C-alpha positions as CSV (number, residue, x, y, z in Angstrom):
1,M,-7.9,-5.1,-13.6
2,Q,-11.0,-5.8,-15.1
3,Q,-12.9,-5.5,-11.8
4,G,-11.2,-2.1,-11.2
5,K,-8.8,-3.2,-8.8
6,S,-5.6,-2.1,-10.3
7,Q,-3.6,-1.9,-7.0
8,Q,-4.3,-5.6,-6.5
9,A,-3.6,-6.5,-9.9
10,L,-0.4,-4.6,-9.9
11,V,0.9,-6.5,-6.9
12,S,-0.1,-10.0,-8.5
13,L,1.5,-8.8,-11.9
14,K,4.8,-8.0,-10.3
15,R,4.9,-11.4,-8.5
16,A,4.1,-13.1,-11.8
17,N,6.8,-11.1,-13.6
18,E,9.4,-12.1,-10.6
19,L,8.5,-15.9,-11.0
20,K,8.7,-15.9,-14.7
21,P,10.3,-12.8,-16.4
22,D,10.0,-11.3,-19.7
23,M,6.7,-12.9,-20.7
24,P,5.3,-10.3,-22.8
25,E,1.6,-10.6,-21.8
26,T,2.4,-10.3,-18.5
27,L,4.6,-7.4,-19.0
28,Y,2.1,-5.5,-20.9
29,S,-0.6,-5.9,-18.2
30,L,1.9,-4.9,-15.7
31,G,2.5,-1.6,-17.8
32,R,-1.2,-1.1,-17.9
33,A,-1.6,-1.8,-14.1
34,A,1.2,0.4,-13.2
35,S,0.0,3.3,-15.3
36,L,-3.4,2.9,-13.8
37,A,-2.0,3.2,-10.4
38,G,0.1,6.1,-11.3
39,D,3.7,4.5,-11.5
40,A,4.7,6.0,-14.8
41,A,8.3,4.7,-14.6
42,L,7.2,0.9,-13.9
43,A,4.7,1.5,-16.8
44,E,7.4,2.7,-19.1
45,E,9.7,0.0,-18.2
46,S,7.4,-2.7,-18.8
47,W,6.2,-1.6,-22.1
48,L,9.5,-0.8,-23.4
49,R,10.5,-4.3,-22.7
50,V,7.5,-5.6,-24.5
51,V,8.6,-3.6,-27.6
52,E,12.3,-5.1,-27.1
53,L,11.2,-8.7,-26.9
54,K,8.3,-8.6,-29.5
55,K,9.4,-5.9,-32.0
56,N,6.9,-5.8,-34.9
57,T,4.1,-7.5,-33.3
58,A,0.3,-6.7,-32.0
59,P,1.8,-6.9,-28.3
60,A,4.5,-4.4,-29.2
61,A,1.9,-2.0,-30.9
62,Q,-0.4,-2.0,-28.0
63,S,2.7,-1.2,-25.9
64,H,3.6,1.7,-28.3
65,F,0.0,3.1,-27.6
66,G,0.5,2.9,-24.0
67,L,3.8,4.5,-24.1
68,A,2.2,7.3,-26.2
69,A,-0.4,8.1,-23.8
70,L,2.1,8.0,-21.0
71,Y,4.2,10.5,-22.5
72,R,1.4,12.7,-23.3
73,K,1.0,13.0,-19.7
């Protein structure tokens, strides 16, 4: 994603999540890549899962910001 290749990142992050599900860092990045690629449903699903797993932590707060931006669209 840092190289501007959100579509390629999305494929890799989906695979990473399949191999080792419920890793908050992977889910947050998956949500970000999905949002950049225009997949709002996957972004929302990923970020909501981070919030569920991590509750009152920095990753959950970042996910809330992502969700807020998504809902504003």
